[in-house]
OpenMM code with the backbone's topology and positions (N, CA, C; nanometers):
from openmm import Vec3, app, unit

residues = "MET CYS ILE ARG ASP CYS TYR LEU TYR ARG ASN PHE LEU PHE PHE GLY LEU PRO PHE PHE ILE LEU GLY ASN VAL LEU ALA GLU TYR GLU VAL PHE PHE ARG LYS ILE LYS PRO LEU VAL LEU PRO MET LEU ILE VAL SER PHE ILE ILE MET LEU ILE GLU THR TYR PHE ASN TYR LYS LEU TYR GLY ASP VAL VAL GLY VAL ASP ILE LEU LEU SER LEU LEU ILE LEU CYS PRO PHE ILE PHE LEU PHE VAL LEU MET GLY ASN SER ILE ASN THR GLU VAL PHE LEU ASN LEU ALA GLN LEU SER SER ALA ILE TYR PHE ILE HIS GLN PHE VAL LEU ILE VAL VAL ARG LYS THR PHE ILE PHE ASP GLU SER MET ILE SER LEU ILE ALA ILE PHE ILE SER ALA VAL VAL GLY VAL ILE ILE VAL LYS VAL ASN LYS ILE VAL LYS ILE LEU ILE".split()
positions = [
    Vec3(0.9314, 1.8944, 1.7810),
    Vec3(0.9656, 1.8601, 1.6442),
    Vec3(0.8453, 1.7934, 1.5778),
    Vec3(0.8086, 1.8424, 1.4642),
    Vec3(0.6951, 1.7886, 1.3886),
    Vec3(0.7336, 1.6570, 1.3238),
    Vec3(0.6380, 1.5658, 1.3170),
    Vec3(0.6664, 1.4346, 1.2606),
    Vec3(0.7074, 1.4447, 1.1135),
    Vec3(0.6582, 1.5430, 1.0415),
    Vec3(0.6939, 1.5596, 0.8996),
    Vec3(0.8338, 1.6173, 0.8818),
    Vec3(0.8909, 1.6775, 0.9863),
    Vec3(1.0253, 1.7333, 0.9766),
    Vec3(1.1330, 1.6273, 0.9936),
    Vec3(1.0964, 1.5124, 1.0380),
    Vec3(1.1932, 1.4070, 1.0661),
    Vec3(1.2283, 1.3324, 0.9374),
    Vec3(1.3576, 1.3133, 0.9122),
    Vec3(1.4001, 1.2439, 0.7913),
    Vec3(1.3648, 1.0953, 0.7937),
    Vec3(1.3313, 1.0433, 0.9101),
    Vec3(1.2930, 0.9030, 0.9210),
    Vec3(1.1457, 0.8815, 0.8915),
    Vec3(1.0731, 0.9884, 0.8653),
    Vec3(0.9289, 0.9786, 0.8483),
    Vec3(0.8901, 0.8969, 0.7262),
    Vec3(0.9445, 0.9289, 0.6129),
    Vec3(0.9090, 0.8592, 0.4880),
    Vec3(1.0355, 0.8199, 0.4156),
    Vec3(1.0615, 0.6926, 0.4111),
    Vec3(1.1698, 0.6425, 0.3286),
    Vec3(1.1469, 0.4940, 0.3042),
    Vec3(1.2243, 0.4377, 0.2151),
    Vec3(1.2050, 0.2982, 0.1776),
    Vec3(1.2337, 0.2045, 0.2944),
    Vec3(1.3369, 0.2318, 0.3709),
    Vec3(1.3780, 0.1406, 0.4774),
    Vec3(1.2708, 0.1221, 0.5844),
    Vec3(1.2103, 0.2293, 0.6292),
    Vec3(1.1151, 0.2209, 0.7396),
    Vec3(0.9688, 0.2183, 0.6967),
    Vec3(0.9401, 0.2465, 0.5700),
    Vec3(0.8008, 0.2449, 0.5255),
    Vec3(0.7788, 0.1450, 0.4127),
    Vec3(0.8586, 0.1498, 0.3091),
    Vec3(0.8396, 0.0603, 0.1943),
    Vec3(0.8840, -0.0823, 0.2204),
    Vec3(1.0012, -0.0982, 0.2794),
    Vec3(1.0574, -0.2317, 0.2997),
    Vec3(0.9684, -0.3248, 0.3821),
    Vec3(0.9077, -0.2787, 0.4915),
    Vec3(0.8203, -0.3709, 0.5658),
    Vec3(0.7051, -0.4263, 0.4814),
    Vec3(0.6504, -0.3450, 0.3921),
    Vec3(0.5407, -0.3933, 0.3077),
    Vec3(0.5910, -0.4887, 0.2000),
    Vec3(0.7098, -0.4655, 0.1480),
    Vec3(0.7682, -0.5604, 0.0531),
    Vec3(0.7957, -0.6941, 0.1215),
    Vec3(0.8463, -0.6889, 0.2434),
    Vec3(0.8726, -0.8123, 0.3185),
    Vec3(0.7418, -0.8859, 0.3450),
    Vec3(0.6369, -0.8127, 0.3851),
    Vec3(0.5066, -0.8762, 0.4074),
    Vec3(0.4548, -0.9435, 0.2807),
    Vec3(0.4709, -0.8784, 0.1667),
    Vec3(0.4291, -0.9383, 0.0401),
    Vec3(0.5038, -1.0667, 0.0102),
    Vec3(0.6332, -1.0678, 0.0372),
    Vec3(0.7126, -1.1890, 0.0155),
    Vec3(0.6724, -1.3004, 0.1109),
    Vec3(0.6431, -1.2644, 0.2348),
    Vec3(0.5977, -1.3651, 0.3321),
    Vec3(0.4642, -1.4250, 0.2877),
    Vec3(0.3735, -1.3402, 0.2433),
    Vec3(0.2438, -1.3899, 0.1954),
    Vec3(0.2614, -1.4853, 0.0775),
    Vec3(0.3499, -1.4515, -0.0142),
    Vec3(0.3716, -1.5373, -0.1309),
    Vec3(0.4419, -1.6666, -0.0912),
    Vec3(0.5366, -1.6581, 0.0010),
    Vec3(0.6157, -1.7765, 0.0396),
    Vec3(0.5333, -1.8781, 0.1185),
    Vec3(0.4437, -1.8291, 0.2019),
    Vec3(0.3683, -1.9178, 0.2909),
    Vec3(0.2209, -1.9249, 0.2541),
    Vec3(0.1899, -1.9266, 0.1240),
    Vec3(0.0499, -1.9272, 0.0819),
    Vec3(-0.0237, -2.0515, 0.1306),
    Vec3(0.0452, -2.1643, 0.1475),
    Vec3(-0.0199, -2.2856, 0.1983),
    Vec3(-0.0685, -2.2629, 0.3410),
    Vec3(0.0134, -2.1967, 0.4215),
    Vec3(-0.0260, -2.1654, 0.5586),
    Vec3(-0.1482, -2.0738, 0.5596),
    Vec3(-0.1509, -1.9755, 0.4721),
    Vec3(-0.2610, -1.8798, 0.4708),
    Vec3(-0.3913, -1.9422, 0.4232),
    Vec3(-0.3827, -2.0471, 0.3449),
    Vec3(-0.5041, -2.1203, 0.3084),
    Vec3(-0.5670, -2.1848, 0.4314),
    Vec3(-0.4831, -2.2287, 0.5255),
    Vec3(-0.5324, -2.2944, 0.6465),
    Vec3(-0.6009, -2.1966, 0.7411),
    Vec3(-0.5573, -2.0718, 0.7411),
    Vec3(-0.6178, -1.9742, 0.8327),
    Vec3(-0.7277, -1.8923, 0.7648),
    Vec3(-0.7746, -1.9379, 0.6507),
    Vec3(-0.8764, -1.8664, 0.5735),
    Vec3(-0.9978, -1.8242, 0.6570),
    Vec3(-1.0499, -1.9090, 0.7475),
    Vec3(-1.1665, -1.8666, 0.8275),
    Vec3(-1.1380, -1.7485, 0.9217),
    Vec3(-1.0118, -1.7247, 0.9531),
    Vec3(-0.9773, -1.6160, 1.0445),
    Vec3(-0.9544, -1.4828, 0.9742),
    Vec3(-0.9471, -1.4847, 0.8424),
    Vec3(-0.9096, -1.3644, 0.7693),
    Vec3(-1.0124, -1.2528, 0.7876),
    Vec3(-1.1400, -1.2800, 0.7677),
    Vec3(-1.2418, -1.1753, 0.7813),
    Vec3(-1.2483, -1.1189, 0.9233),
    Vec3(-1.2532, -1.2016, 1.0281),
    Vec3(-1.2527, -1.1424, 1.1638),
    Vec3(-1.1270, -1.0597, 1.1920),
    Vec3(-1.0119, -1.1070, 1.1450),
    Vec3(-0.8887, -1.0317, 1.1674),
    Vec3(-0.8870, -0.9019, 1.0860),
    Vec3(-0.9481, -0.9052, 0.9689),
    Vec3(-0.9601, -0.7841, 0.8879),
    Vec3(-1.0430, -0.6796, 0.9626),
    Vec3(-1.1536, -0.7220, 1.0207),
    Vec3(-1.2407, -0.6307, 1.0952),
    Vec3(-1.1687, -0.5756, 1.2179),
    Vec3(-1.1017, -0.6629, 1.2922),
    Vec3(-1.0282, -0.6202, 1.4122),
    Vec3(-0.9166, -0.5227, 1.3756),
    Vec3(-0.8403, -0.5542, 1.2720),
    Vec3(-0.7299, -0.4653, 1.2334),
    Vec3(-0.7815, -0.3316, 1.1796),
    Vec3(-0.8973, -0.3322, 1.1142),
    Vec3(-0.9573, -0.2067, 1.0684),
    Vec3(-0.9981, -0.1212, 1.1882),
    Vec3(-1.0547, -0.1832, 1.2900),
    Vec3(-1.0932, -0.1102, 1.4119),
    Vec3(-0.9681, -0.0532, 1.4801),
    Vec3(-0.8601, -0.1312, 1.4831),
    Vec3(-0.7337, -0.0826, 1.5403),
    Vec3(-0.6838, 0.0390, 1.4627),
    Vec3(-0.6950, 0.0344, 1.3290),
    Vec3(-0.6535, 0.1484, 1.2479),
    Vec3(-0.7383, 0.2726, 1.2790),
    Vec3(-0.8701, 0.2536, 1.2960),
    Vec3(-0.9563, 0.3667, 1.3302),
    Vec3(-0.9194, 0.4252, 1.4656),
    Vec3(-0.8885, 0.3404, 1.5613),
    Vec3(-0.8478, 0.3873, 1.6939),
    Vec3(-0.7164, 0.4648, 1.6848),
    Vec3(-0.6212, 0.4106, 1.6083),
    Vec3(-0.4932, 0.4804, 1.5917),
    Vec3(-0.5132, 0.6155, 1.5234),
    Vec3(-0.5991, 0.6191, 1.4235),
    Vec3(-0.6289, 0.7441, 1.3536),
    Vec3(-0.6912, 0.8456, 1.4488),
    Vec3(-0.7835, 0.8000, 1.5335),
    Vec3(-0.8483, 0.8871, 1.6307),
    Vec3(-0.7454, 0.9473, 1.7263),
    Vec3(-0.6552, 0.8627, 1.7790),
    Vec3(-0.5548, 0.9138, 1.8727),
    Vec3(-0.4560, 1.0078, 1.8040),
    Vec3(-0.4222, 0.9804, 1.6791),
    Vec3(-0.3351, 1.0730, 1.6049),
    Vec3(-0.4038, 1.2075, 1.5861),
    Vec3(-0.5332, 1.2048, 1.5571),
    Vec3(-0.6071, 1.3293, 1.5410),
    Vec3(-0.6126, 1.4065, 1.6724),
    Vec3(-0.6374, 1.3347, 1.7827),
    Vec3(-0.6422, 1.4010, 1.9134),
    Vec3(-0.5050, 1.4571, 1.9521),
    Vec3(-0.3988, 1.3848, 1.9174),
    Vec3(-0.2639, 1.4263, 1.9543),
    Vec3(-0.2142, 1.5411, 1.8671),
    Vec3(-0.2331, 1.5300, 1.7350),
    Vec3(-0.1781, 1.6286, 1.6420),
    Vec3(-0.2817, 1.7264, 1.5883),
    Vec3(-0.4110, 1.6968, 1.6035),
    Vec3(-0.5144, 1.7819, 1.5476),
    Vec3(-0.5177, 1.7702, 1.3968),
    Vec3(-0.5806, 1.8652, 1.3341),
    Vec3(-0.5872, 1.8599, 1.1884),
    Vec3(-0.4762, 1.9416, 1.1238),
    Vec3(-0.3810, 1.9898, 1.2044),
    Vec3(-0.2689, 2.0662, 1.1523),
    Vec3(-0.1689, 1.9739, 1.0829),
    Vec3(-0.1422, 1.8615, 1.1459),
    Vec3(-0.0463, 1.7652, 1.0921),
    Vec3(-0.1216, 1.6384, 1.0546),
    Vec3(-0.1109, 1.5994, 0.9306),
    Vec3(-0.1731, 1.4748, 0.8873),
    Vec3(-0.0755, 1.3596, 0.9043),
    Vec3(-0.1122, 1.2624, 0.9838),
    Vec3(-0.0284, 1.1440, 1.0021),
    Vec3(-0.0849, 1.0356, 0.9119),
    Vec3(-0.0136, 1.0066, 0.8055),
    Vec3(-0.0665, 0.9099, 0.7097),
    Vec3(0.0098, 0.7783, 0.7078),
    Vec3(0.1097, 0.7644, 0.7902),
    Vec3(0.1790, 0.6369, 0.8035),
    Vec3(0.1413, 0.5810, 0.9398),
    Vec3(0.0550, 0.4814, 0.9363),
    Vec3(0.0023, 0.4247, 1.0601),
    Vec3(0.0643, 0.2878, 1.0845),
    Vec3(0.1014, 0.2612, 1.2075),
    Vec3(0.1570, 0.1302, 1.2414),
    Vec3(0.0558, 0.0183, 1.2196),
    Vec3(-0.0701, 0.0508, 1.2394),
    Vec3(-0.1742, -0.0511, 1.2227),
    Vec3(-0.1851, -0.0999, 1.0784),
    Vec3(-0.1323, -0.0239, 0.9837),
    Vec3(-0.1350, -0.0684, 0.8445),
    Vec3(-0.0511, -0.1934, 0.8223),
    Vec3(0.0499, -0.2123, 0.9066),
    Vec3(0.1307, -0.3343, 0.8965),
    Vec3(0.0482, -0.4587, 0.9282),
    Vec3(-0.0582, -0.4415, 1.0049),
    Vec3(-0.1482, -0.5528, 1.0352),
    Vec3(-0.2631, -0.5559, 0.9343),
    Vec3(-0.3190, -0.4405, 0.9045),
    Vec3(-0.4369, -0.4325, 0.8186),
    Vec3(-0.4092, -0.4726, 0.6734),
    Vec3(-0.3023, -0.4234, 0.6154),
    Vec3(-0.2764, -0.4457, 0.4723),
    Vec3(-0.2660, -0.5931, 0.4337),
    Vec3(-0.1940, -0.6759, 0.5092),
    Vec3(-0.1917, -0.8184, 0.4712),
    Vec3(-0.3300, -0.8829, 0.4752),
    Vec3(-0.4138, -0.8427, 0.5704),
    Vec3(-0.5473, -0.9015, 0.5779),
    Vec3(-0.6371, -0.8518, 0.4651),
    Vec3(-0.6192, -0.7275, 0.4218),
    Vec3(-0.6927, -0.6812, 0.3038),
    Vec3(-0.6512, -0.7647, 0.1831),
    Vec3(-0.5222, -0.7838, 0.1687),
    Vec3(-0.4697, -0.8623, 0.0572),
    Vec3(-0.5240, -1.0056, 0.0602),
    Vec3(-0.5205, -1.0684, 0.1764),
    Vec3(-0.5706, -1.2055, 0.1893),
    Vec3(-0.7213, -1.2121, 0.1660),
    Vec3(-0.7935, -1.1117, 0.2128),
    Vec3(-0.9381, -1.1100, 0.1931),
    Vec3(-0.9727, -1.1034, 0.0449),
    Vec3(-0.9024, -1.0204, -0.0285),
    Vec3(-0.9258, -1.0106, -0.1726),
    Vec3(-0.8956, -1.1438, -0.2401),
    Vec3(-0.7886, -1.2069, -0.1984),
    Vec3(-0.7507, -1.3339, -0.2596),
    Vec3(-0.8426, -1.4491, -0.2183),
    Vec3(-0.9149, -1.4333, -0.1075),
    Vec3(-1.0064, -1.5392, -0.0641),
    Vec3(-1.1160, -1.5636, -0.1670),
    Vec3(-1.1567, -1.4601, -0.2365),
    Vec3(-1.2617, -1.4740, -0.3366),
    Vec3(-1.2158, -1.5536, -0.4577),
    Vec3(-1.0865, -1.5544, -0.4825),
    Vec3(-1.0294, -1.6282, -0.5943),
    Vec3(-0.9462, -1.7429, -0.5391),
    Vec3(-0.9199, -1.8384, -0.6234),
    Vec3(-0.8260, -1.9415, -0.5792),
    Vec3(-0.6876, -1.8781, -0.5784),
    Vec3(-0.6159, -1.8988, -0.4718),
    Vec3(-0.4847, -1.8368, -0.4581),
    Vec3(-0.3865, -1.9148, -0.5445),
    Vec3(-0.3266, -1.8458, -0.6395),
    Vec3(-0.2232, -1.9108, -0.7189),
    Vec3(-0.1060, -1.8156, -0.7370),
    Vec3(0.0037, -1.8709, -0.7800),
    Vec3(0.1271, -1.7942, -0.7899),
    Vec3(0.1154, -1.6809, -0.8906),
    Vec3(0.0414, -1.7003, -0.9987),
    Vec3(0.0292, -1.5961, -1.1004),
    Vec3(-0.0407, -1.4725, -1.0456),
    Vec3(-0.1447, -1.4932, -0.9636),
    Vec3(-0.2147, -1.3790, -0.9031),
    Vec3(-0.1194, -1.3026, -0.8117),
    Vec3(-0.0448, -1.3751, -0.7288),
    Vec3(0.0519, -1.3101, -0.6401),
    Vec3(0.1548, -1.2319, -0.7208),
    Vec3(0.2056, -1.2924, -0.8277),
    Vec3(0.3086, -1.2280, -0.9089),
    Vec3(0.2556, -1.1010, -0.9749),
    Vec3(0.1366, -1.1080, -1.0331),
    Vec3(0.0795, -0.9895, -1.0982),
    Vec3(0.0536, -0.8772, -0.9984),
    Vec3(-0.0028, -0.9100, -0.8827),
    Vec3(-0.0277, -0.8068, -0.7810),
    Vec3(0.1032, -0.7510, -0.7257),
    Vec3(0.2020, -0.8374, -0.7086),
    Vec3(0.3322, -0.7921, -0.6588),
    Vec3(0.3978, -0.6982, -0.7585),
    Vec3(0.3910, -0.7326, -0.8861),
    Vec3(0.4504, -0.6461, -0.9878),
    Vec3(0.3758, -0.5131, -0.9966),
    Vec3(0.2443, -0.5186, -0.9924),
    Vec3(0.1660, -0.3949, -0.9993),
    Vec3(0.1941, -0.3057, -0.8787),
    Vec3(0.1950, -0.3630, -0.7599),
    Vec3(0.2212, -0.2813, -0.6411),
    Vec3(0.3630, -0.2248, -0.6434),
    Vec3(0.4590, -0.3025, -0.6925),
    Vec3(0.5960, -0.2516, -0.7039),
    Vec3(0.6031, -0.1372, -0.8040),
    Vec3(0.5387, -0.1534, -0.9179),
    Vec3(0.5393, -0.0479, -1.0195),
    Vec3(0.4781, 0.0808, -0.9647),
    Vec3(0.3641, 0.0678, -0.8981),
    Vec3(0.2989, 0.1861, -0.8403),
    Vec3(0.3887, 0.2498, -0.7350),
    Vec3(0.4505, 0.1684, -0.6508),
    Vec3(0.5371, 0.2218, -0.5450),
    Vec3(0.6543, 0.2997, -0.6043),
    Vec3(0.7154, 0.2449, -0.7095),
    Vec3(0.8338, 0.3086, -0.7654),
    Vec3(0.8021, 0.4342, -0.8463),
    Vec3(0.6822, 0.4465, -0.9017),
    Vec3(0.6520, 0.5627, -0.9865),
    Vec3(0.5665, 0.6685, -0.9176),
    Vec3(0.5035, 0.6358, -0.8055),
    Vec3(0.4052, 0.7287, -0.7495),
    Vec3(0.4653, 0.8638, -0.7106),
    Vec3(0.5875, 0.8652, -0.6636),
    Vec3(0.6485, 0.9917, -0.6228),
    Vec3(0.6698, 1.0827, -0.7433),
    Vec3(0.7163, 1.0244, -0.8543),
    Vec3(0.7324, 1.1012, -0.9773),
    Vec3(0.5975, 1.1551, -1.0257),
    Vec3(0.4957, 1.0693, -1.0213),
    Vec3(0.3618, 1.1110, -1.0641),
    Vec3(0.3111, 1.2251, -0.9762),
    Vec3(0.3319, 1.2164, -0.8459),
    Vec3(0.2893, 1.3243, -0.7555),
    Vec3(0.3570, 1.4565, -0.7904),
    Vec3(0.4855, 1.4517, -0.8210),
    Vec3(0.5586, 1.5741, -0.8563),
    Vec3(0.4996, 1.6350, -0.9833),
    Vec3(0.4765, 1.5517, -1.0837),
    Vec3(0.4217, 1.6012, -1.2103),
    Vec3(0.2806, 1.6560, -1.1908),
    Vec3(0.1976, 1.5849, -1.1159),
    Vec3(0.0601, 1.6297, -1.0941),
    Vec3(0.0583, 1.7620, -1.0176),
    Vec3(0.1435, 1.7760, -0.9164),
    Vec3(0.1476, 1.9016, -0.8396),
    Vec3(0.1910, 2.0194, -0.9262),
    Vec3(0.2800, 1.9951, -1.0221),
    Vec3(0.3260, 2.1037, -1.1089),
    Vec3(0.2269, 2.1322, -1.2220),
    Vec3(0.1399, 2.0344, -1.2524),
    Vec3(0.0480, 2.0476, -1.3648),
    Vec3(-0.0882, 2.1010, -1.3241),
    Vec3(-0.1404, 2.0548, -1.2111),
    Vec3(-0.2759, 2.0901, -1.1682),
    Vec3(-0.2725, 2.1792, -1.0457),
    Vec3(-0.3723, 2.2667, -1.0355),
    Vec3(-0.3867, 2.3504, -0.9167),
    Vec3(-0.5145, 2.3073, -0.8464),
    Vec3(-0.5001, 2.2105, -0.7575),
    Vec3(-0.6116, 2.1592, -0.6775),
    Vec3(-0.5655, 2.1496, -0.5334),
    Vec3(-0.6589, 2.1171, -0.4455),
    Vec3(-0.6200, 2.0900, -0.3080),
    Vec3(-0.5521, 1.9521, -0.3026),
    Vec3(-0.4878, 1.9242, -0.1903),
    Vec3(-0.4088, 1.8011, -0.1770),
    Vec3(-0.4914, 1.6741, -0.1959),
    Vec3(-0.6169, 1.6750, -0.1537),
    Vec3(-0.7005, 1.5553, -0.1695),
    Vec3(-0.7233, 1.5240, -0.3168),
    Vec3(-0.7538, 1.6244, -0.3955),
    Vec3(-0.7770, 1.6034, -0.5382),
    Vec3(-0.6470, 1.5634, -0.6087),
    Vec3(-0.5368, 1.6252, -0.5702),
    Vec3(-0.4070, 1.5885, -0.6272),
    Vec3(-0.3762, 1.4424, -0.5958),
    Vec3(-0.4064, 1.3998, -0.4738),
    Vec3(-0.3835, 1.2594, -0.4365),
    Vec3(-0.4678, 1.1651, -0.5208),
    Vec3(-0.5953, 1.1978, -0.5409),
    Vec3(-0.6827, 1.1129, -0.6226),
    Vec3(-0.6346, 1.1039, -0.7668),
    Vec3(-0.5930, 1.2161, -0.8232),
    Vec3(-0.5413, 1.2158, -0.9598),
    Vec3(-0.4136, 1.1329, -0.9674),
    Vec3(-0.3257, 1.1506, -0.8699),
    Vec3(-0.1992, 1.0761, -0.8692),
    Vec3(-0.2225, 0.9265, -0.8511),
    Vec3(-0.3197, 0.8892, -0.7689),
    Vec3(-0.3517, 0.7473, -0.7516),
    Vec3(-0.3983, 0.6877, -0.8836),
    Vec3(-0.4884, 0.7575, -0.9509),
    Vec3(-0.5412, 0.7086, -1.0782),
    Vec3(-0.4295, 0.6956, -1.1824),
    Vec3(-0.3507, 0.7997, -1.1986),
    Vec3(-0.2431, 0.7966, -1.2979),
    Vec3(-0.1403, 0.6900, -1.2628),
    Vec3(-0.1036, 0.6787, -1.1350),
    Vec3(-0.0063, 0.5766, -1.0931),
    Vec3(-0.0571, 0.4361, -1.1216),
    Vec3(-0.1864, 0.4130, -1.0984),
    Vec3(-0.2435, 0.2805, -1.1253),
    Vec3(-0.2410, 0.2498, -1.2750),
    Vec3(-0.2783, 0.3469, -1.3574),
    Vec3(-0.2781, 0.3257, -1.5027),
    Vec3(-0.1361, 0.3013, -1.5529),
    Vec3(-0.0426, 0.3856, -1.5111),
    Vec3(0.0966, 0.3687, -1.5537),
    Vec3(0.1527, 0.2376, -1.4982),
    Vec3(0.1131, 0.1999, -1.3766),
    Vec3(0.1572, 0.0727, -1.3192),
    Vec3(0.1129, -0.0459, -1.4025),
    Vec3(-0.0104, -0.0445, -1.4486),
    Vec3(-0.0617, -0.1522, -1.5351),
    Vec3(0.0178, -0.1567, -1.6652),
    Vec3(0.0467, -0.0411, -1.7214),
    Vec3(0.1259, -0.0352, -1.8451),
    Vec3(0.2658, -0.0923, -1.8215),
    Vec3(0.3271, -0.0564, -1.7100),
    Vec3(0.4609, -0.1077, -1.6784),
    Vec3(0.4582, -0.2594, -1.6649),
    Vec3(0.3560, -0.3140, -1.5973),
    Vec3(0.3463, -0.4598, -1.5807),
    Vec3(0.3322, -0.5271, -1.7173),
    Vec3(0.2496, -0.4701, -1.8052),
    Vec3(0.2308, -0.5282, -1.9395),
    Vec3(0.3598, -0.5210, -2.0205),
    Vec3(0.4300, -0.4078, -2.0147),
    Vec3(0.5581, -0.3944, -2.0848),
    Vec3(0.6607, -0.4901, -2.0246),
    Vec3(0.6561, -0.5076, -1.8940),
    Vec3(0.7515, -0.5959, -1.8266),
    Vec3(0.7362, -0.7415, -1.8729),
    Vec3(0.6155, -0.7807, -1.9120),
    Vec3(0.5968, -0.9175, -1.9630),
    Vec3(0.6674, -0.9374, -2.0958),
    Vec3(0.6854, -0.8297, -2.1707),
    Vec3(0.7539, -0.8370, -2.2994),
    Vec3(0.9044, -0.8179, -2.2812),
    Vec3(0.9429, -0.7131, -2.2058),
    Vec3(1.0841, -0.6755, -2.1918),
    Vec3(1.1521, -0.7472, -2.0765),
    Vec3(1.0821, -0.7681, -1.9692),
    Vec3(1.1265, -0.8376, -1.8475),
    Vec3(1.2512, -0.7760, -1.7824),
    Vec3(1.2592, -0.6436, -1.7829),
    Vec3(1.3695, -0.5787, -1.7123),
    Vec3(1.3234, -0.4654, -1.6216),
    Vec3(1.1958, -0.4275, -1.6301),
    Vec3(1.1506, -0.3103, -1.5561),
    Vec3(1.1308, -0.3381, -1.4074),
    Vec3(1.0561, -0.4444, -1.3730),
    Vec3(1.0296, -0.4741, -1.2310),
    Vec3(1.0452, -0.6217, -1.2060),
] * unit.nanometer
topology = app.Topology()
chain = topology.addChain("A")
for resn in residues:
    res = topology.addResidue(resn, chain)
    for name in ("N", "CA", "C"):
        topology.addAtom(name, app.Element.getBySymbol(name[0]), res)
């Protein structure tokens, strides 16, 4: 059975929810994360290496026939990327809120954007992904700005 044929492969419960929970944990325990600031860069490097190793084994196991794009190592890597970005700025609640709203907006609209882009453009999957990422980010920013006025979208 191919990993893409499984209904458990991509859904909110097993893919989206863990990242939402991680975002809430990061926001809730920001004082703790300030204390571990010196460990963020080394852990970012280690988790990136783990992701590369996982990617290598997925390629060896599945070849280039099946693309495995949901990696378990992302559950470790993504929070450290987020913390690393925030290390450059003073961590405050407004930054967390804006990034949380933007990531939520992108998450909720990206599937619709992918459908529209696939029906509109005739490109290979990589180009379609790049176009969808760009459009989702732009629309996500618009949604966040509208949400500050209307406060019902996200």
